N, C-alpha and C positions, 0 to 999 in steps of 0.2 A: 478604374481598375477593372480587371477581368472578372466577370461574374462567376465563371467556373472556379477561379482561384478562391474567391470568397466563400463559395460553397464547400470547397475542399477544406479550407481552414475551419469553417464552422463544423464540418463533419469530424475533423480531427479533435476539435474541442469536445464535441458530444461523446466521441469514443473515449476520450481522456476522462470525462466525468464518470462514465460507466466503469472504467478501469479503476478509478479512485474509489468508487462506491464498493466494488468487489474487494479491493485491498483493505478498506476499513472494515468490511464484514469479516474478512479473514483475520484481521487483528482482534476483532471482538471474539471470534470463535477460539482463537489460540489463547486469549486471556482466560476464557472460561475453562479451557482444558488445562491451562497452567494452574489455576486455582484448584481444580480437582486433583491433579497429579501431585501437587505439593502438599495438599492436605492429607492424601491417602498414602503417599510413598509406596506405591506398588513395586515389588521386587523385580517384576518382569521388565520394567523400564530401564533399570540399571543393567540388567542382563543383556538388553539389546545393544548397549554401548560397549560391553566387554568387561573384562576383569579389572579390578582395582579402580573402579569409578565410584566416587562419593557423591552424595546428594548436593554438597556445596559446589563441586565442580559442575555437576549437571545444571544447577541453578544459575551459575555464572555463565555457562555457555548459552543457555536459553535466554538469559538477560541480554547478552551482547548480540545475539542473533536477532532478537526482536528490536533492540535499539537501532541496529543498522537498517532493518526493514522499515522502521518508523521514519528514519532519516530519508530513505528513498521515497516513502509515501509523501513526506513533506515536500521534497523536491518535485515530485510529480504534481502535487497540488499547486505549486507555484507555476509550473509550466502550463497546466491546464487553465489556470486563471489568466495567464498571459495570452494563451490562444483564444480564450473566450473574449477578452477585451480587444484583441486584434481583429477578430471576426466582426465584432460590433463596430469597430472603427472602419473596417473595410465596407461594411453595409451602409454606414452613414455617409461615407465618401461617394458611394455609388448612387446615393440619392434615394434610398428606400430600404 
């Protein structure tokens, strides 16, 4: 197999792991912010969203947004794992 191609696949896997690490860090930060906002219920948060917004609606929107983001992070994790295994297989086939 082409050595350049194997290096590119490995580089894509490394970039994917860094992206996954940043995404998990973002999820951790948003979870901490969520706990702070939901425990304090600051009025300025609802005023950013406009009139007639309730805390239950805000909580539902935040939940679904993060649930969709976690689904995307899970898909990213599977792709990165596949790239990592593929790069290892290409390296083993090349003989080193």
